[in-house]
Structures are given as structure tokens and as C-alpha cells.
GULOGU-407970 format. One line per field, with one value per residue: residue number from 1; residue in one letter; x, y, z of N, C-alpha, C in turn. Coordinates in steps of 0.02 Angstrom, whole numbers, padded with zeros to 5 digits. Layout:
REM residues N
k	(NUM, ...)
r	(A, ...)
npx	(X, ...)
npy	(Y, ...)
npz	(Z, ...)
capx	(X, ...)
capy	(Y, ...)
capz	(Z, ...)
cpx	(X, ...)
cpy	(Y, ...)
cpz	(Z, ...)
REM end
This chain:
REM residues 148
k	(1, 2, 3, 4, 5, 6, 7, 8, 9, 10, 11, 12, 13, 14, 15, 16, 17, 18, 19, 20, 21, 22, 23, 24, 25, 26, 27, 28, 29, 30, 31, 32, 33, 34, 35, 36, 37, 38, 39, 40, 41, 42, 43, 44, 45, 46, 47, 48, 49, 50, 51, 52, 53, 54, 55, 56, 57, 58, 59, 60, 61, 62, 63, 64, 65, 66, 67, 68, 69, 70, 71, 72, 73, 74, 75, 76, 77, 78, 79, 80, 81, 82, 83, 84, 85, 86, 87, 88, 89, 90, 91, 92, 93, 94, 95, 96, 97, 98, 99, 100, 101, 102, 103, 104, 105, 106, 107, 108, 109, 110, 111, 112, 113, 114, 115, 116, 117, 118, 119, 120, 121, 122, 123, 124, 125, 126, 127, 128, 129, 130, 131, 132, 133, 134, 135, 136, 137, 138, 139, 140, 141, 142, 143, 144, 145, 146, 147, 148)
r	(M, I, R, R, F, G, E, S, P, E, P, G, R, A, Y, T, R, R, P, G, A, Y, V, L, L, P, R, G, G, S, L, L, L, T, W, Y, D, D, G, L, N, P, E, L, Q, L, P, G, G, G, I, D, P, G, E, S, P, I, T, A, L, H, R, E, V, Y, E, E, T, G, W, R, I, A, N, P, R, R, V, G, T, F, R, R, F, A, Y, M, P, E, Y, D, L, W, A, E, K, I, C, L, I, Y, R, A, H, P, V, R, P, L, G, P, P, S, E, S, F, H, E, A, L, W, M, D, T, A, V, A, V, E, A, L, G, N, P, G, D, R, H, F, T, R, L, H, A, M, G, L)
npx	(00056, 00176, 00173, 00203, 00303, 00340, 00419, 00354, 00409, 00515, 00461, 00536, 00660, 00790, 00790, 00879, 00848, 00854, 00863, 00837, 00864, 00788, 00764, 00659, 00702, 00656, 00661, 00596, 00510, 00578, 00674, 00812, 00908, 00988, 01091, 01131, 01256, 01335, 01377, 01313, 01186, 01105, 01017, 00894, 00877, 00803, 00900, 00994, 01011, 01072, 01053, 01175, 01228, 01188, 01175, 01076, 00921, 00913, 01046, 01104, 01036, 01083, 01220, 01215, 01153, 01249, 01359, 01307, 01266, 01340, 01285, 01227, 01093, 00939, 00821, 00749, 00600, 00499, 00399, 00341, 00342, 00400, 00416, 00522, 00569, 00723, 00865, 01028, 01158, 01284, 01315, 01296, 01173, 01012, 00880, 00762, 00708, 00681, 00614, 00630, 00554, 00591, 00567, 00658, 00758, 00864, 01020, 01154, 01281, 01431, 01529, 01576, 01487, 01544, 01533, 01559, 01505, 01393, 01296, 01245, 01091, 00972, 00799, 00646, 00501, 00383, 00433, 00521, 00431, 00394, 00517, 00598, 00682, 00618, 00457, 00411, 00485, 00434, 00299, 00301, 00358, 00260, 00155, 00214, 00219, 00086, 00063, 00043)
npy	(00705, 00592, 00488, 00313, 00190, 00020, -00092, -00109, -00023, -00113, -00167, -00101, -00083, 00033, 00172, 00278, 00438, 00484, 00604, 00626, 00673, 00646, 00612, 00628, 00615, 00656, 00627, 00640, 00490, 00425, 00394, 00455, 00353, 00269, 00128, 00028, -00075, -00168, -00294, -00363, -00310, -00273, -00141, -00046, 00127, 00289, 00432, 00509, 00547, 00547, 00692, 00795, 00850, 01019, 01047, 01100, 01031, 01047, 01075, 00953, 00868, 00906, 00874, 00734, 00680, 00710, 00635, 00504, 00486, 00566, 00673, 00842, 00940, 01038, 01160, 01097, 01037, 01011, 00868, 00782, 00681, 00540, 00408, 00276, 00126, 00052, -00057, -00003, -00065, -00015, 00079, 00012, 00029, 00054, 00136, 00271, 00327, 00481, 00533, 00653, 00698, 00752, 00832, 00861, 00936, 00844, 00902, 00890, 00764, 00755, 00667, 00500, 00417, 00465, 00402, 00249, 00090, 00133, 00159, 00255, 00255, 00256, 00229, 00167, 00246, 00176, 00047, 00073, 00103, -00022, -00081, -00014, -00013, 00011, 00032, 00165, 00244, 00185, 00222, 00365, 00374, 00313, 00407, 00515, 00458, 00457, 00587, 00668)
npz	(-00535, -00597, -00735, -00728, -00806, -00845, -00729, -00560, -00412, -00300, -00144, 00003, -00057, -00084, -00191, -00300, -00353, -00522, -00632, -00809, -00981, -01135, -01312, -01456, -01622, -01766, -01944, -02096, -02117, -02017, -01865, -01772, -01677, -01537, -01525, -01396, -01338, -01230, -01225, -01128, -01096, -01219, -01304, -01389, -01393, -01356, -01392, -01263, -01086, -00916, -00812, -00757, -00591, -00563, -00696, -00835, -00901, -01043, -01082, -01041, -01128, -01257, -01239, -01208, -01324, -01421, -01369, -01379, -01512, -01598, -01663, -01687, -01624, -01641, -01581, -01466, -01391, -01254, -01231, -01141, -00988, -00897, -00775, -00720, -00638, -00615, -00625, -00642, -00713, -00754, -00660, -00545, -00475, -00407, -00476, -00479, -00618, -00687, -00828, -00944, -01089, -01250, -01410, -01556, -01688, -01789, -01837, -01895, -01919, -01824, -01808, -01754, -01617, -01455, -01337, -01257, -01320, -01392, -01539, -01674, -01762, -01896, -01898, -01960, -01904, -01869, -01848, -01743, -01640, -01594, -01566, -01473, -01315, -01190, -01110, -01090, -01181, -01298, -01288, -01301, -01427, -01502, -01485, -01553, -01682, -01709, -01728, -01619)
capx	(00087, 00212, 00155, 00255, 00306, 00385, 00411, 00339, 00466, 00515, 00453, 00595, 00722, 00804, 00803, 00907, 00814, 00900, 00830, 00872, 00832, 00789, 00737, 00635, 00737, 00628, 00680, 00553, 00474, 00626, 00700, 00882, 00909, 01053, 01094, 01179, 01273, 01394, 01388, 01271, 01118, 01093, 00951, 00881, 00857, 00802, 00961, 00988, 01038, 01069, 01067, 01225, 01213, 01200, 01166, 01006, 00899, 00930, 01118, 01115, 01010, 01132, 01281, 01202, 01141, 01314, 01398, 01279, 01253, 01385, 01245, 01204, 01020, 00915, 00752, 00715, 00537, 00478, 00334, 00313, 00384, 00379, 00466, 00527, 00614, 00767, 00934, 01077, 01219, 01345, 01327, 01277, 01126, 00940, 00862, 00697, 00727, 00633, 00633, 00602, 00555, 00591, 00568, 00704, 00779, 00934, 01050, 01207, 01329, 01498, 01575, 01545, 01474, 01604, 01519, 01569, 01449, 01337, 01298, 01188, 01058, 00907, 00751, 00578, 00465, 00336, 00473, 00547, 00377, 00395, 00584, 00632, 00693, 00576, 00389, 00403, 00510, 00386, 00239, 00310, 00369, 00193, 00120, 00246, 00198, 00015, 00060, 00023)
capy	(00639, 00572, 00421, 00263, 00135, -00034, -00128, -00073, -00024, -00168, -00144, -00104, -00067, 00105, 00193, 00344, 00476, 00502, 00638, 00622, 00705, 00601, 00651, 00603, 00652, 00633, 00653, 00600, 00440, 00389, 00424, 00443, 00317, 00242, 00058, 00018, -00146, -00178, -00366, -00393, -00283, -00233, -00109, 00011, 00181, 00359, 00464, 00550, 00516, 00581, 00763, 00801, 00902, 01087, 01051, 01107, 00976, 01060, 01064, 00881, 00838, 00918, 00836, 00663, 00663, 00711, 00578, 00439, 00481, 00608, 00724, 00905, 00948, 01106, 01174, 01047, 01057, 00958, 00840, 00742, 00654, 00479, 00381, 00203, 00100, 00006, -00067, 00024, -00103, 00023, 00118, -00031, 00074, 00049, 00206, 00296, 00370, 00532, 00541, 00711, 00681, 00809, 00822, 00910, 00925, 00824, 00951, 00859, 00724, 00783, 00611, 00443, 00427, 00465, 00360, 00178, 00043, 00164, 00165, 00294, 00224, 00281, 00174, 00185, 00261, 00121, -00008, 00095, 00099, -00090, -00106, 00021, -00058, 00020, 00051, 00237, 00266, 00162, 00262, 00432, 00365, 00300, 00472, 00552, 00428, 00475, 00659, 00704)
capz	(-00531, -00657, -00756, -00722, -00855, -00825, -00665, -00498, -00367, -00253, -00074, 00045, -00094, -00090, -00259, -00307, -00407, -00575, -00688, -00872, -01039, -01193, -01368, -01520, -01674, -01829, -02010, -02140, -02078, -01975, -01804, -01754, -01613, -01519, -01507, -01341, -01331, -01190, -01223, -01075, -01097, -01280, -01304, -01432, -01348, -01376, -01369, -01204, -01026, -00852, -00803, -00704, -00542, -00585, -00769, -00855, -00945, -01114, -01089, -01037, -01188, -01311, -01223, -01214, -01394, -01455, -01345, -01399, -01584, -01638, -01697, -01657, -01630, -01634, -01562, -01425, -01359, -01208, -01249, -01087, -00935, -00865, -00731, -00718, -00588, -00650, -00603, -00689, -00698, -00765, -00599, -00489, -00441, -00417, -00489, -00502, -00674, -00708, -00898, -00978, -01160, -01295, -01482, -01583, -01756, -01799, -01882, -01934, -01881, -01820, -01801, -01722, -01546, -01413, -01278, -01270, -01329, -01426, -01612, -01700, -01819, -01917, -01901, -01976, -01842, -01852, -01821, -01678, -01590, -01567, -01552, -01419, -01258, -01131, -01128, -01091, -01246, -01348, -01281, -01331, -01499, -01531, -01488, -01608, -01745, -01719, -01739, -01557)
cpx	(00118, 00193, 00215, 00247, 00353, 00369, 00393, 00401, 00459, 00508, 00518, 00660, 00729, 00822, 00831, 00873, 00866, 00862, 00872, 00831, 00843, 00751, 00714, 00667, 00712, 00659, 00642, 00512, 00518, 00644, 00774, 00881, 00980, 01045, 01150, 01192, 01339, 01412, 01346, 01198, 01105, 01023, 00950, 00851, 00846, 00868, 00947, 01018, 01034, 01088, 01116, 01205, 01233, 01190, 01092, 00986, 00918, 01005, 01135, 01092, 01059, 01195, 01270, 01191, 01207, 01356, 01374, 01269, 01305, 01350, 01235, 01129, 01001, 00842, 00718, 00653, 00513, 00407, 00304, 00366, 00356, 00433, 00466, 00579, 00657, 00833, 00979, 01144, 01284, 01364, 01316, 01228, 01053, 00914, 00788, 00715, 00669, 00654, 00595, 00610, 00546, 00582, 00613, 00721, 00851, 00965, 01103, 01251, 01397, 01551, 01539, 01529, 01539, 01594, 01524, 01504, 01389, 01350, 01236, 01158, 00991, 00860, 00683, 00539, 00419, 00373, 00500, 00495, 00378, 00463, 00620, 00630, 00651, 00508, 00375, 00426, 00461, 00323, 00247, 00326, 00303, 00153, 00148, 00222, 00126, 00007, 00039, 00082)
cpy	(00621, 00499, 00374, 00211, 00083, -00062, -00082, -00074, -00083, -00140, -00153, -00088, 00009, 00121, 00264, 00378, 00500, 00537, 00632, 00655, 00660, 00634, 00607, 00647, 00628, 00666, 00609, 00552, 00400, 00429, 00407, 00413, 00298, 00169, 00051, -00056, -00153, -00253, -00402, -00373, -00242, -00204, -00051, 00066, 00247, 00389, 00508, 00515, 00563, 00654, 00768, 00856, 00971, 01098, 01059, 01048, 00986, 01050, 00990, 00847, 00845, 00875, 00761, 00641, 00661, 00650, 00511, 00431, 00517, 00665, 00786, 00909, 01021, 01105, 01120, 01077, 00998, 00935, 00797, 00718, 00586, 00457, 00305, 00184, 00046, 00000, -00042, -00010, -00064, 00066, 00076, 00006, 00056, 00120, 00215, 00347, 00416, 00553, 00599, 00698, 00744, 00785, 00878, 00891, 00901, 00870, 00919, 00816, 00758, 00729, 00553, 00458, 00423, 00421, 00286, 00140, 00072, 00168, 00203, 00256, 00257, 00221, 00203, 00193, 00205, 00061, 00010, 00090, 00030, -00112, -00073, -00020, -00046, 00048, 00126, 00266, 00246, 00204, 00330, 00428, 00351, 00365, 00514, 00525, 00446, 00550, 00699, 00736)
cpz	(-00598, -00673, -00753, -00778, -00828, -00757, -00607, -00454, -00318, -00182, -00035, 00009, -00097, -00163, -00257, -00365, -00457, -00631, -00752, -00927, -01100, -01250, -01426, -01574, -01742, -01890, -02060, -02098, -02031, -01913, -01797, -01683, -01596, -01500, -01455, -01335, -01295, -01185, -01172, -01082, -01160, -01281, -01354, -01388, -01385, -01352, -01308, -01144, -00967, -00854, -00744, -00654, -00568, -00659, -00785, -00898, -01018, -01127, -01087, -01100, -01246, -01300, -01235, -01286, -01433, -01434, -01374, -01474, -01627, -01673, -01654, -01670, -01621, -01612, -01520, -01391, -01317, -01226, -01194, -01038, -00914, -00816, -00737, -00666, -00620, -00614, -00659, -00676, -00707, -00705, -00536, -00444, -00458, -00421, -00503, -00556, -00691, -00778, -00930, -01053, -01202, -01367, -01509, -01655, -01758, -01852, -01926, -01889, -01881, -01814, -01770, -01648, -01505, -01351, -01297, -01277, -01365, -01502, -01634, -01759, -01832, -01923, -01918, -01910, -01821, -01824, -01752, -01623, -01557, -01541, -01493, -01355, -01196, -01150, -01129, -01158, -01301, -01347, -01316, -01405, -01534, -01537, -01545, -01675, -01761, -01731, -01678, -01523)
REM end
């Protein structure tokens, strides 16, 4: 069974399963994160996102991190999984998000994020534990901060 974080699913509501790959990118005592701000739903997030049909989780992870931060990464290693039920306004979709969490090394920036409304930023890990926008991201960041 996959641990759930956040809101319970609403009875009678149809949810579309959306697998995604997300990553902890530590350097020193900081993490590379993405700030998403579309003017409606600003949120601090672990870099990552949806896995396209036919795409492997690792390929999706590299693509999403580059799109959201402009950085290349190396040596991703899966550290856990969680799920959450959420409305995704950018897709007008109620989703059961299956979040595969990785840890990897940030290698170098190649430019600014190419995905709209995203900004790459470095944040002290202890601050990120409290500031990330969803409880699953906060949980895995807390485990990382504890060295687990």
C-alpha cells in the first residue's frame, strides 16, 4: 500500500491516476527547489512532474528538472513513494498523484527554467521542510534532513 498525504479522496468523485517523478537535490545544507507562481496558486515544490505515456520515470525526472529549474542532474536514486489526491487547475483535472521521490546530485545550470511560471531557487533544507507546498514533499525532505 502506498502512503497517502493530504486530503482524502472525495466520495463519488472520479480521479485520474497521474504518476510523477520528483527529486531532492541537495548541495551543502541547501536544496534546489522550484517556485511555481501562476498568479493563482503559488507554491514551493520539489522539482519534477508527470511521467508521459511511454516515458520512464528517470527520463521524466531529467526532463522535468530541466524544464522547471534549468539544471542537469546525475545519479538519481529512488527513496520512496507517496500518493495524494488533488485538483490540477492547469489541466482541469482531479488526480490521484502517484509521486515517486528520488534523490540526485545537481550538476550544473544550463539556463533559466523553460516551463512557464517556474523559478529555480536554493533554500536551506531546514526552511524547506516547513515551506514546501504539500505534506508528502515535506515528509521526504524531513527524512533527508535527518539523514535517512
